[in-house]
PATIRO-884246 format. One record per residue (C-alpha): residue number from 1; residue in three letters; chain; x, z, y. Coordinates in steps of 0.02 Angstrom, whole numbers. Example, Ala and Ser with C-alpha at 12.3 -4.5 7.8 and 13.67 -1.06 7.14 Angstrom:
BEGIN
pos,code,unit,u,w,v
1,ALA,A,615,390,-225 $
2,SER,A,684,357,-53 $
***
This chain:
BEGIN
pos,code,unit,u,w,v
1,MET,A,0,0,0 $
2,LEU,A,139,44,121 $
3,ASN,A,226,-120,80 $
4,LYS,A,71,-219,130 $
5,ILE,A,59,-126,296 $
6,ASN,A,243,-161,331 $
7,ARG,A,222,-346,293 $
8,PHE,A,66,-353,402 $
9,LEU,A,157,-273,548 $
10,ASP,A,303,-393,527 $
11,VAL,A,188,-544,530 $
12,VAL,A,93,-479,682 $
13,SER,A,252,-439,778 $
14,ASP,A,325,-611,740 $
15,PHE,A,163,-692,797 $
16,LEU,A,153,-593,959 $
17,ALA,A,338,-614,997 $
18,HIS,A,310,-799,1028 $
19,ARG,A,144,-773,1120 $
20,LYS,A,181,-630,1239 $
21,GLY,A,36,-664,1357 $
22,LEU,A,-99,-677,1224 $
23,LEU,A,-160,-497,1225 $
24,PRO,A,-167,-480,1415 $
25,PHE,A,-256,-648,1426 $
26,MET,A,-385,-593,1297 $
27,ALA,A,-405,-429,1394 $
28,VAL,A,-440,-523,1555 $
29,ALA,A,-569,-627,1462 $
30,LEU,A,-656,-470,1396 $
31,ILE,A,-659,-392,1570 $
32,THR,A,-731,-554,1642 $
33,ILE,A,-864,-561,1507 $
34,ASN,A,-909,-381,1547 $
35,ALA,A,-928,-425,1732 $
36,VAL,A,-1039,-573,1693 $
37,LEU,A,-1148,-473,1573 $
38,GLN,A,-1184,-347,1710 $
39,PHE,A,-1296,-476,1795 $
40,ILE,A,-1395,-526,1640 $
41,PRO,A,-1542,-408,1609 $
42,GLY,A,-1580,-331,1440 $
43,ASN,A,-1407,-322,1362 $
44,GLY,A,-1425,-145,1300 $
45,TRP,A,-1292,-15,1270 $
46,ILE,A,-1142,-131,1278 $
47,VAL,A,-1172,-161,1463 $
48,GLU,A,-1226,18,1500 $
49,SER,A,-1070,91,1420 $
50,ASP,A,-950,-44,1487 $
51,LEU,A,-881,-62,1311 $
52,LEU,A,-797,-230,1342 $
53,LEU,A,-718,-165,1502 $
54,HIS,A,-640,-16,1414 $
55,ILE,A,-580,-119,1266 $
56,GLY,A,-508,-247,1386 $
57,ILE,A,-412,-117,1486 $
58,ILE,A,-340,-37,1329 $
59,MET,A,-295,-208,1259 $
60,ALA,A,-209,-257,1423 $
61,ILE,A,-105,-98,1426 $
62,ILE,A,-52,-121,1244 $
63,GLY,A,-18,-306,1276 $
64,PHE,A,95,-272,1425 $
65,MET,A,187,-137,1329 $
66,LEU,A,214,-252,1179 $
67,ALA,A,267,-397,1290 $
68,TRP,A,395,-285,1372 $
69,THR,A,469,-229,1206 $
70,LEU,A,463,-395,1113 $
***
């Protein structure tokens, strides 16, 4: 099991090493989608809780930290 996790992390790190701006770009997309959904009525708890905004901010922070280290 630990071997599979190590291989998965190796593959992900190799993938992200060549695409350093991917996670921050996806985070900006999530934050933009959250802003657009604010104006559409009846979206439920995703809009009320700003779920996409929070996920986007966390993803951007992790993306910038990984881009700095890779």
